[in-house]
C-alpha positions as CSV (number, residue, x, y, z in Angstrom):
1,A,-31.6,250.0,265.5
2,T,-31.3,250.3,261.7
3,F,-28.1,250.5,259.8
4,A,-27.0,252.5,256.8
5,W,-23.7,251.6,255.2
6,T,-21.4,252.6,252.3
7,V,-18.4,250.8,250.7
8,T,-15.9,252.8,248.7
9,S,-12.4,252.3,247.2
10,L,-13.0,248.9,245.6
11,G,-13.6,250.3,242.1
12,A,-17.3,251.3,242.8
13,T,-19.4,252.7,245.5
14,L,-22.0,250.4,247.1
15,S,-24.5,251.5,249.7
16,G,-27.5,250.1,251.4
17,T,-29.3,249.5,254.7
18,G,-29.4,246.5,257.0
19,S,-26.7,243.9,257.0
20,I,-24.0,244.2,254.3
21,P,-24.5,241.3,251.8
22,A,-21.7,239.2,250.5
23,F,-20.1,240.8,247.4
24,L,-17.3,239.8,245.0
25,A,-14.2,242.1,245.5
26,V,-11.8,241.9,242.6
27,N,-8.2,243.2,242.5
28,N,-6.6,242.8,239.1
29,G,-3.5,244.8,240.1
30,V,-0.3,243.7,241.8
31,T,-0.7,245.4,245.2
32,P,-3.3,245.1,247.9
33,I,-6.3,247.5,247.7
34,V,-8.4,248.6,250.7
35,G,-12.2,248.9,250.6
36,I,-13.5,251.3,253.2
37,V,-16.9,250.4,254.8
38,T,-18.7,253.1,256.8
39,V,-21.7,252.2,258.9
40,V,-24.1,254.4,260.9
41,A,-26.7,253.0,263.3
42,N,-30.0,254.8,263.8
43,S,-32.5,254.2,266.6
44,G,-35.5,256.3,267.4
45,G,-34.3,259.1,265.1
46,C,-31.0,259.3,266.8
47,S,-27.9,258.4,264.7
48,G,-24.9,256.9,266.4
49,P,-21.2,257.5,265.6
50,V,-19.9,256.6,262.2
51,M,-18.0,253.3,262.3
52,T,-15.3,252.5,259.7
53,Y,-14.2,249.0,258.7
54,N,-11.4,248.2,256.2
55,I,-11.5,245.2,253.8
56,T,-8.1,244.5,252.3
57,V,-8.3,242.7,248.9
58,N,-5.0,241.0,248.0
59,P,-4.3,240.3,244.3
60,L,-3.8,236.8,242.9
61,P,-0.2,236.1,242.0
62,R,0.5,234.8,238.5
63,V,3.6,232.9,237.2
64,T,5.3,235.1,234.7
65,N,8.0,232.9,233.3
66,A,8.5,233.2,229.5
67,P,8.8,230.9,227.8
68,L,6.9,228.2,229.7
69,N,8.8,225.3,228.2
70,Q,12.2,223.9,227.5
71,A,13.5,221.0,225.4
72,T,16.3,218.5,226.1
73,C,17.6,215.1,225.0
74,G,17.0,212.0,227.1
75,G,19.8,211.2,229.4
76,T,20.8,214.9,229.9
77,S,20.0,217.3,232.7
78,T,17.2,219.9,232.3
79,A,17.9,223.5,233.2
80,V,16.8,224.8,236.6
81,V,13.5,226.8,236.3
82,I,13.7,229.9,238.4
83,L,10.1,230.7,238.9
84,T,8.9,234.4,238.8
85,S,5.6,236.1,239.6
86,D,4.1,239.5,239.2
87,I,3.7,239.7,243.0
88,A,6.8,240.2,245.1
89,G,7.5,237.5,247.7
90,A,5.3,234.9,246.0
91,T,6.0,231.2,246.9
92,Y,5.5,228.3,244.6
93,S,4.3,224.7,244.7
94,W,4.1,222.3,241.8
95,L,3.0,218.9,240.7
96,A,4.5,217.0,237.7
97,V,2.9,214.4,235.4
98,R,4.8,212.7,232.7
99,S,4.3,211.1,229.3
100,G,6.8,208.6,228.1
101,I,9.8,209.5,230.4
102,T,11.4,208.7,233.7
103,G,13.6,210.4,236.3
104,F,11.5,213.4,237.2
105,T,10.4,214.7,240.7
106,P,6.6,214.3,241.0
107,S,6.1,217.3,243.3
108,G,7.9,220.1,245.1
109,T,8.0,223.7,246.3
110,G,10.2,226.6,245.1
111,N,12.0,226.5,241.8
112,I,11.9,223.4,239.6
113,P,15.3,221.7,240.0
114,S,17.6,220.4,237.3
115,E,16.7,216.7,236.7
116,L,18.3,213.9,234.8
117,I,15.4,212.8,232.7
118,A,15.4,209.6,230.5
119,N,13.3,208.8,227.4
120,S,13.8,205.2,226.4
121,G,11.1,205.4,223.7
122,T,11.2,206.5,220.0
123,V,9.1,209.6,220.2
124,P,9.4,212.8,222.3
125,G,8.1,212.5,225.9
126,T,7.0,215.3,228.2
127,V,6.9,216.3,231.8
128,T,4.2,218.9,232.6
129,Y,4.6,220.9,235.8
130,T,1.5,222.5,237.1
131,I,2.6,225.5,239.2
132,I,0.6,227.5,241.8
133,A,2.0,230.8,243.0
134,T,0.9,232.0,246.4
135,A,1.2,235.5,247.9
136,N,-0.3,237.1,251.0
137,G,-2.2,233.8,251.6
138,C,-3.9,233.9,248.2
139,P,-3.2,231.2,245.6
140,G,-3.1,232.3,242.0
141,P,-4.3,230.4,238.9
142,A,-2.5,227.2,237.8
143,T,0.2,227.6,235.2
144,S,1.8,224.8,233.1
145,Y,5.5,224.5,232.4
146,V,6.4,221.7,229.9
147,V,9.7,220.0,229.5
148,I,10.0,218.1,226.1
149,V,12.4,215.2,226.2
150,D,13.6,213.9,222.8
151,P,14.7,210.3,222.6
152,L,18.3,209.4,221.8
153,P,18.5,207.9,218.3
154,R,20.3,204.6,217.9
155,L,21.2,202.5,214.9
156,L,18.8,199.6,214.3
157,S,20.4,196.4,215.7
158,S,19.5,194.7,212.4
159,I,22.1,196.7,210.5
160,N,25.2,194.7,209.6
161,L,28.1,196.7,210.8
162,S,30.8,194.4,209.5
163,Q,31.5,193.5,205.8
164,T,34.1,191.5,204.0
165,I,34.5,192.3,200.3
166,C,36.8,191.6,197.4
167,T,38.9,194.5,196.2
168,G,37.4,196.6,193.4
169,S,34.5,194.2,192.9
170,A,31.8,195.1,195.4
171,S,29.9,198.1,196.8
172,T,30.4,199.1,200.5
173,A,27.1,200.9,200.8
174,V,25.5,200.7,204.2
175,N,21.9,201.9,204.6
176,L,21.7,203.5,208.0
177,S,18.3,203.7,209.9
178,S,17.0,204.3,213.3
179,E,13.7,203.7,215.2
180,V,13.5,207.5,215.8
181,T,11.9,209.2,212.9
182,G,13.9,212.0,211.2
183,T,17.3,210.8,212.5
184,K,20.3,212.0,210.5
185,F,23.7,210.4,210.5
186,N,27.2,211.7,210.5
187,W,30.0,209.2,209.8
188,T,33.8,209.1,209.5
189,A,35.8,206.5,207.5
190,T,39.3,205.4,208.5
191,A,41.5,202.8,206.8
192,S,44.6,200.8,207.6
193,G,47.3,199.5,205.3
194,S,47.1,200.3,201.6
195,I,43.2,200.6,201.5
């Protein structure tokens, strides 16, 4: 027997004879599409019945969160990340890598939970979550979600925080500084007695 076949409904019509070769079916939409394959066998000039096969092509889900980052201060909790996708019913898995911080969960499924993340350094640290959405058994492309964790500024321990001066004869200037670049300071002065 010889075979004649046709594939339709996948964005183009393909046809040929013999076995159907492998082909790349692409679905850039958000719902499944169905390719219809019709095959007719022929032997000795006699054609058999038309056989129909369906090829369902599921789309790849994508993570659609916007923005794909958040910022927080070390020692405070991050916001829960409710993951979203362009494909209904998608599930999520993620892996996290860090730079300069502690207190994060290295992997998980579902939404990214609120976490108490610490940054004991003097420069911003990050946690980068690599997220894969899966729908209808098809994993989508990896998407990165970044949490920026700013360090908590502290006064340098070398600053003298106590002074004794003579009335009216000395300056009380205190030069404030921190290991964290760009730190600004707010201060309040109180006094007792007749000062």
